[in-house]
Every structure is written in C-alpha cells, then in structure tokens.
N, C-alpha and C positions, 0 to 999 in steps of 0.2 A: 551765269556756270551754264555748264553744257550737261546734258546728262551723262553716263559715263559709257564708254563702248559708243561713242559717238561715230558712223560710219564716214569714210573719206567720200569725197565726192566722184571719183573714180576706182575701179573696180577692173582686172584684168581676168580673173581668173573663169568667170560666169559665160566667155566666149574668145577667149583667147586672144584677144585684144582690150583696150583699153576701151571702155566704156563706162559712161553716166552711168550712177548709181541711179537716178530715177529713172532710166531707161532699160535695167535689169530685171530680167523676166524670173526671177528664181528666189528663193528663201535664201538669202544671202545673211552674213556677218564676219566684221573684220572685226578681230583682237589686235589692237596697240603694244607697244612696249611698254607702255604705263600699266597695263591689264598684266604683262609678262611679270615684270618685277616687281607686282604686287601677289603674285603667285609666289609664295618662302617654301610650303612644302609637298613634294611631291612632282609630276612630271608634267608633260603634256597631256596626258589621259587627265589629269586634275584638271590642269585648264582649262579644256574643251567641257568639261560636263558644267561650269557656267555658262555655256552660251546657248543654251538651249537645245533640245533632240540628241545629248549624248548622255550614253551609261557607260562606265568602264567594269569589267570584272580584272581582278588581279589576284596571282593567288603570295601575296605574302606584301613587302614594302614595295618602294618605286621603284626598286631594281628587279622584281620580279616579272615572269610574264603576263604579259597586258592584252585585252580583248578590249577594243571602243567598240559599239553599238552606237551609230549612226541611223537615227527612225528605226530602231530595233534591229536593223537588219546585220549580217554577221560582220565581223571587223574585216576580213578582205573585201568585203564590197564598198569600201572609203576606198578611194583613190588617193596618195600623198604622193604631192610634187613637192620638191626642195627647190626654189627657183626654176621650176621646169623641169628639173631630173625625177623623174618617175622611181620613186621607195618601193620596193618589192622584196619579198623573201618566197622561192618557191619550192622550200620543203614544208612538209604539213599540210595545212590547208592554204599555208601563203598569207599573203597580207605585210604591210609594213610593220617595223618593230619598233612599236609605241614607246616600250621602256628606253630605248638606246637614242631617242631625238632630244639633243639637247635644248633646253630652253635657253640659257644663255646667250643662246648664236642665233637667235630669232628677232627680227625686228617687228615682223607684223605677220600674222594668218589672215587670209582670206577663207571661208566656209561657203561652199555653194553647195545645197539640199537638192536633191530629187536625182535620176537619170541623167548621165553624161554622156555615154557612149559615144555619141552621134559626135561629141567632140574630143573626147580624149580617147576612144575606144575600150579596151577590156578594163575591166574594176572598179566602173563607176557607176556601180547600181545605184547605190543609196547617196553618191553624192564625192565631194574631191575637197580635200584640207590641202591648202596650198600653203607653204613654206617660206617666206622670204628673209633671208639674212642682209645683213648690214651693208650698205655702199657708199661709201663716202663722198664727201661734197664741201668745199669748202676749205680754212683752214683747218691744220690739225685738231683731231680732240681727241682726247686721252679720256678714257671712262674705267675706274677701280672700282670693283664690289666687292665683298667680302661680309661672312657674315657666322655668327654662330647658333645654336640650335639645339634641342631636347632631343635624346637619344645620340648624342655626340655628333650633331651634325654638325660639319664644316663646308662655308662655300665660299670661292674665290672666283673674280672670273675679271677679266683686263680686255683691252680695246684698245686700236690707236685706229682712227681714218681720218680721212679729208681729198684734199686733189690739188694738184700743182700742176698748172695751165691743162695739157688736154688729157693728162694722166689723174686716175683716182684711183684710191686704193682702201681695203679696209681689212684688218686683221684682228680676229680675237682669240683666245683659249681661257679656258674651265676647267675647275675642278669641282668634287663633291665628294665627301668623304662624312659616314654613319654607321653606325654601332649598330643602329638597326632594334629590332625587338624580332621575339619569336614567330616564323610564320606561321607554325601549325601549333598552336595551343592546345595541351593537352592540362587534363584534372590532374589530380592528386592522386597517387598510384600505391597504394598501401603493402603490395607486392615488390615494390620498387623503391622506397621511401628516400634513397640515394641519388634518383635521377636527378638531372640539373637540366633542365629547356636551354636546347642550344639558341643563340641568338645570330639571327641572320642580317650581316650588314651588307651596305654596298657602298660600292666607289666606281667614281665616275672621272673621265678625264676628257677634253673634247679642243676642237681648235679648226677655224674657219680661214679663209681668205679671200678675197675676190678683186680683183685688176681691171681696170676699164680704162681705154685708149681711145679718147675721138678723134679718128684721125681726120675728120672733119666736122663740119656740125651736119654731114648726112650718114655719116656711115662710122661705125663704133664698135671696136670690139672687145671683148671679154672674157676673163677666164676666173673660174671659180671651183674653191674646193672646198671641202669638209669632211675632219674624220671623228669617228666618236666611240668609244671605248666605257664597258660597263664591265664590272666584275663584283655577282651579287652572290649572297647563300640562300642556299633555297632547302625546303626537308623532302626528301624525298619519303620519307616513311615519318610517321609524326615520333617517335624517338629512334632518333639514329642514334647508334652505337657510340661509344665516347671513343672520341679522336677523330669522327666522322664529319666533316665538314665539307657537304654539296655547294660545289657553284656551278653559277650560269658565267661565261664569259661569252660576249657580246663585242662584234668590232663593227662598224659601217664608216665606209668613205663613197660620198659621192662628188665629183667631177664633170665640168663642163665649159666647153668651149663655143663661143657664139662670135656672129657677125647681124647687128642689126644695120640695115642700111633705109635710109628714105630716098626714094628716086622719083620723087616730084611731090608736091603736096598732098594729091589724091594716091599716089602707091608707097606703103612699107613692105620690109620684108623681112625677116630675121632666119637664118642660117643656123642650127646649132648642133654638137653632137655631144653627148651624156655618157656616163657610166657608173654605176652604182653596185656597190658588194656590199650584199649581209654574209657575216659568217658569223655563224654560232656553236657554240662548244661547253659539253659540260665534263667535271671530274668531282670526285675520281673514278665514277661512272663515265666511261670513255664513250663520247659521243663527239661526231664534228659532223657539218654539214654548212655547204660557200653557195651561195647565188649571186651570180652576176648579173647585169642587165643594162645589156648597150642600147641606147636610143640616137637615130638620127631623123633631123625633121626639118623641112621645110613650111615655114608659115608664109603667106603673104595677105594684106588687105590692101583693097582697091575701093574706093570710090564710086560707084556706079551708079547712075542714074540718082533717083533722092535717096538711096541709101548704100552700104555698105559691102561688100563681098570678100570673104574670108575663105582662102583656099589651103589646105596640110596635103602633103606627102610627109609620111613618116614609115619610117621602119624598125621593128624591135625585137632585139635578138634574147634570149632568155639562155643561162647555163648554170646547169644544179651538179656539186659534187655533192656525193652520201653515200654512204659503203649498203644501203639498204635497196639500191638500185637494183633491177635485177639481172639488166644484159651486159652492164658496165657501172663502172664507179661514177659516171658524168652523164647529164642525157643534156640535150639541145632542142632549141625551137624555135620559130621565127614568125613574125607577123608583120606582114607589108597592108600599109595602109593610103588610103586616097580620101579626102573630108572637103565639105566645102558648106559654105552656111551665108546668108542674105540678112543682113539685118535692117532694117527700115523702121523709121521715123517721121508721122506725117502730123503735126501738130500734135493734140491730144494722144493720138493712135501710136503703138510702139509694135511691131512683128516682128520675130524670128525664123527661118526655116533651118536646119540643122541635118545635115547627109552625112552618113560615112559609111566606106564600104573596109572590112577588114579581111584579109588571109592568110591563114594561119595553117601552116604548115602539117598540123597535127589532123584537125579536124575542117579544113576548109575555110570556104567563102562565108562571112555574117555581115549584115546591112544595118544598120540602124540610123532613127530619127527621131528627131525634136520637134514639136512645132508648138510656139508660143505665143502669147498675142496680149498685149494690154492694155487700159482705155481710163484715163483720167478722168475722173466724175466732176473734181473740182481743183481747184489750187490744193485744197488740202487732202485731197480722197483719190483713193488709186485702187482698181481693178485690175486682175491679170491671170491668165490660165497657162497651163502646158501641158503635153502628153506625150511622152518620149519611150523610148526603147534602150534598154543596156545588157551589158553580157559581160562574162569575168570566166575565161580560159581556166580550165582545171589546173594547176598546177604542174610541175614536172615532177613531183614526188605521189602527187596522186597517179596520176598515169602510167609512171613505170618503177615503182617502186612495189616492193612484195606485198604491199597491201593496198595495189591496186589492180584492175584486172589484168587475169592471166593470159599469156598468150592462145590467142585462138578466140578470148573471149570480147565481146562488143567492146568499143573504147569508151571511155568516159565522156559524154557531150558536156558545152558549152554550157552552166548557167544561163537563164536569160528573164531578164527583167522588164516589165511593162507596169509602167510610171504615168498617173494623173493628176495633178493638183491646183487646185483654186487659191488666190490671193487675194486681201484685200488690206490696203496701208492707207496709213493715217499718218499726217506731219504736219504739226502747227506749230513753229518756234520751238521750244525746249518738249512739248510732247510727241510723243510716238506711241502707234499699236500698229500691229502686225500680225495677222489671222492667217493659216494656213490649214488647209487640209488637203490630205494625201490619200492615194490610192495605190499601192506598188505590190505588185506579184512576181514573186519570183518564181519559175519553172525550173524543173531538170536540177534544183537545186543540189550541191556532191555533200553527202554527208557520209559521216564513218558510222555504220549502223550492221545490226546481227546477221540481217537479211541477204548481205551481200558475200557473206562472208565463203560460200560454195563458188563465187566469181574469182575470187584471188590465189594468188598461188600455193600448192600446198604449202610451200615451204615457211607461208606466214602463220600453218596450226602447223603443230598444235601447240605452239606459243599461246601464252594465257592472255590472249584479248579476244573483246566481244564483239568483231567486226572488219570488216574491211569498208572501202571508198566504195561507192554507187551513188548513180541520179534517183533523187528522190523524186514525188511528181510537182507539187508547189506550195507554197508559204503567201500568207497573205500580210500584209506590214500597212494598217490602216492608221490614223491619225490624226487627229488635230492637234497644232500649236499657236501657243497664244504668247506674244511678247508684248513688254512696252514700257515705256520710261516716262517721267515726268518729274517737275519741281512742286513741292510743296513747305509753305512754314521753312524756306529756307534748306530744304533738306530735299538731294536727287535719289529720287527713286526708280528702282526700274526693276522688272521681272520678269521670269517665262513660268510655262505651264504645258506640258506635253502630256497627252492621253492620246494613248495606241492601243492597238490591238496586235498582236504578234502572234500568228497561230501557223501552225501545221493545218492545209486545207484540207488532207486528207481524214486525220483523227481530230481534228479541232482544239488538241492540245496548246498549251501556250510554252515559245521557246524558251528555253533555257535563260537563266539569268539576266531577265528582262524585265524591268518592271511595266506594270499600265499603266502608273500615273506617277509623275516626278515632276519637280519643279526648281524654283529658286528664287530667291526675293534679296534684293540690294539694297543699301541704305548708305550713301556718302554724303558728308557735311564737312564744308571747310572753313575750319576757324583760325584765320589771318596765317601763320606760316604752318597751321595744322591740317592733314588731310586725315578725317575719320571714316571707315566704316568697316559696314557689319555684311555679311549674308546666311541667309539659311540657304542648307540643299536640302529637300526633301526626297525620299523615295517609299512608294509604296514595296508589299511581298513581294519577292519572285519565288521561281522555283531554281533549284540548281541546275537541271537537266530537264531534255526536252521530253523524258518521260512522265514528268511533275508530280514526282514519288516524294522528295523533300521540297519541304520549304522555306526561305530564305526569308525573316521577317525583315520589315520594312524600316526604315530608319530616316532620321533630321540630323543634320552637322549645324553649327554653329559657328562660324568662321570671323574672328575679326582680324582689324588691322588699322596701324594710324602710321602716318609716316611724316616727317619736321622738316621744314626746308630751310636748314641752318641758314643757307646764303645760296647763290645762283648755283654754285657750285658742289654743292654739299648736303645731301638728304641723308634722314636718320630713319630706318622703319623700324616695326615692332610687330610681329605677327600671332595669334593667339589662335591655331588652328585646332576641329574638335572640340571648343573649347569645355563644351558639359563633359567629356570626355566617353563618348558613347562609344559603346561595343559593338561591332558589326560587322558583316562579312560580305564580300562582291562577291566571293567564287566560295562553295560549300566547304569547312575544316581550314578556311585559310583566316588569320587575321589583320584587320588594318589598324593602321598606326594610332594610337592612344592620343592624348591631350598632346600637344606640340607646343613650345614656343618658340620664336626666331628672331634674333636680334641683327640687321644689318646696316650697314652706312654704303651710300656710294658717292663717289667723288669724279668731278665729269669737267674738268678744264680744259680751255682752250688753249693749245699752245700758240 
C-alpha cells in the first residue's frame, strides 16, 4: 500500500517544462483525481487546505466569496493556472475566483510553493497552483457520478474521453445544488420574535472540452475550453428584510489553442494563445464587473551541454469593465516579457537559475530572478535551497477606480517579494518526510487603509468607506512547514504541520484571518473492497482583521470517509464532514457548514 497523495515522478509547473520530481528545487505537492473525488463537501479551497500551507476565509457556504492564503500571503499572491491559462480578476484586490473553479472538471493539481515570478511573471509571490483538466487516451471511457447529502445537496457529473487514431477528446459536464445554511447567524431578538433567518443556498454548473490532434509524432495541436457558473445567496446585512434575497452571480470562461512541436531529441517548443474571462454580478443590489485576460506565449526547451535551457516570450493583456472606474467604463493594461532558465543536474547535485524581465504599460520594467540548488546526501536524503524575487502588479480597479490615486497623485507601485527557503527531504520506500523553512518579505503591499483617503478622488468621499488604496511598507511571512507519510500496523499515515509568522513589519500586528499554527493528520485503511479514511484539520486562533482587535477562536474538524468498490466499474462513497458538528468561523460574523453527510456513487465503464 502506498502513502496517500504519493507524488508522480514528473512535474511541469515548477519550471514550465517536464522535470523529474527528484530534481525539483521547491516545496511541491500533487493532488490526484482520487484526492478530488474524496472531497465531498465544499470546493477547491476546502481541498487545498488538506495539502499543507493553505488556509481560507469564506463568507458563508462554498459558493460565497473565498480568499485563499498560501504561506500567509494574500489571496492574490498565488498564481492560478488552468492548463496553462492564467485565471485572474482585475476588480478589487484581484486574484482568482476560487469559489467558481469546479472540482468536477479537475484531473490533477500541482502546487509549487515559493516565489515564481522569474518563471511566470506577475502574481506568483507565494506560489503557483496549476489545475489540469482531463485528457483523453485509449478506448472511450464514460464516467458518471451522482450523490445526495445534507443541506439538500445534490451533485452530478458526467464525462467521456478517449482517442481514435491521431485524435483525442475529453468532454465533461457537472452540476451542484444545495439549500445551504444561514451565512450570517443571529441570536434570538425579543424585539422581533417573528424574524426567520434566511437560508443562503448555492447552485452551480460547469462544462469543459479538450480536443487534441497529433499531426505527427513531432507535432500536436490542442484546443481547450471551460465554462463555470455559480449562483449563491449571501447576506448583505445580518437580518435581511422579508423578501430580500441577496445573490452573487459568477461566470468564468477559459479557452486556449496550442501547438506543441518536437524539432529534435534536444529541442521542443510550444506556442499558445489563451483567453480567460471573469464576470461578477450582485442582485438585487446592482453591481457588475468583468475582467478579460489574454495571454500569448512561446516556450522553448533546448538541451544545451549537460543541462537544459528554457526560454519564454510572453504577452499579457488585461481589460476591466467596471462602473467605479474614473476616466471611462473600462481600463486596459499590457505586459511584455522575456525569460530564460538553465537547469543542470550533475550526479548528486542539481542547480537552476531563472531570469525574467516584464515591461508593464503602467509602471515600466521589472526584473526578477531565482537561484536554486540541491544536493543528495544519500539515496534517501536530499537538501535544497532557493532564493528568488517576485511581484504583483496592482489591479486595474486599484489603479483607476475612485478608490485609487486621484489624477495627479503618485501611481500605485507593484508589490515586491523577496523569498528565501531551505528544504530537507527524506524518502525510503513508504516513508517520506519533508521540512521547509522560508522567509518571504513583501514590500509596497497594496492595502485598503484610512491613511490613503486624502490620495483618492473626492467623489469617493463622503461615501461611508474608511479608506482608499495605497502602498504600505512591508509584511514579513516566515515559517516552518513539516510533512510526512508512512505505514504502521497496516495503516497509511500522513500529516502536515505549519508554524508561521505573518506580520506587518511596521506595527508588528498579525495579518487578519491567518492562524499562526495549523496542521492536518490523516489515517487510511484498506479492508478488501473498502477504503476507510479519517482526517483532522486544526487551526489556532486568528484575528479577524489586521488591527488585531477581534479574535476568532481556534478550531479542529474531524472528517470521515469510506469508499466501497463494488466492481471495477462501480464505487460507492460516504462522507461525514465536520463529524463533531463544530461551530466555527473563518471570517468574522459568517458561519461555516455544520455536520454534513454525503452519499455518492461513481460508474466508470469502458465503452
């Protein structure tokens, strides 16, 4: 029996090229389709927090606004890719719309922690999460999943994939409905004894398609598209008036076309064009914002001497449509980039250098680099270290809305990160251990703060807001991450522990909604056709905001799951999440789900 979440032997996200896992010089995790199917309640954020170094804050159920913190960094400091397509929103503080990324469409997730702007440009301050959808191969495979659960939850998904000669395909659709729960719980009010709390439901549907054509053994064309829609209830106030049903409406589309070529045994390239759209709307309070991100890239890998040379040419174009923009209902920006890397492996020693220059149409040029090295002390032990820089460009909303700098005021500057880390890995059969120590300093952090009110346009005042956008000095993100897996007495054991310090360097205050200690522990047991598992997730107290005035209590959750393989094509699953019915909050004033039960089946015949 293998430990859970055993990593594949090849990973691509760490360097934008295929690399053996034992040559990767970063803290990485791979989540497989089995991990994804085991996640019954919740979405991508719920799954990621089982992987170590992740936390999230959510204003209600899985369809509500979600922030994901990797190593204590802000949600927009993690670059999210979908089969290489950059997912980002340019409204507010930006970042991917985590709550609208459908798990049912995902085949595999690669997580790379640490600064990666020298490889990917803007956004990769804390790390990269790359999502891979399904790819067809071999005989046609049909897969159907369905389930029922607490809170009136209904899930269903279906996919078909395969290949015929030089052509391969993968098509998938999914839907989820839930009655939900009250996102903003309130205590009994004797002045209003007839008040009935509203229940905040959510519903979503998604679909994806991938088509590939191998023109020859050396050349491949591929088209990919994904669409996702979420309609969720939320509470603008704790006690909505009768008949008022506040709704979040989110739509995401992603599409790409690519040509991969092998020119020789030593030289490969890929040309890709992609577009991602993010639309957010609220009702009955009318608000609409739309983001479009276009990306054009040429990547090439060439074996040069004892190592490999990677090269990139890239152009990114952002467009935002939002009524709060000052000069026009839309704003645009572009970035052109050139990058290169050299990867070297000599016996027990590995080394990498990554360099990239981005030229932004708003704030000019910026250079980033990463230097990493690793050494195998023995067959089981390996030590590695890296140091790198990163940046995050301000969103178009931060720069050009009524809450950004007024005309004539200094422009917002990009956020800058300097990250250093040291890792130690041990692998021997079923025994695995990983230790990473990191220190990430983020300067010019863009924040909404009262001290910047004088810098924003007077039209933003006297609206009842307490601040505007501006650059702060520095935050310090330091920590130790420990992960391990083994087998004992027929049990597969795995766990993660994160000890972190996330502070404003000026005030010494802890960043809001981030626990300074959190971890997980999982046990799995195989009994014939049964796969039994249990996991504990534990978090220390957090402060709700950066002012550290309101403390959110720590909590621990116990999730249980069981899977019965009826035959090679049919499996049944049962999940009991938050089995002890823990009452807790990840964002002040907003409830999280109570104990939930989910019953599902999955049918996967080969046609």
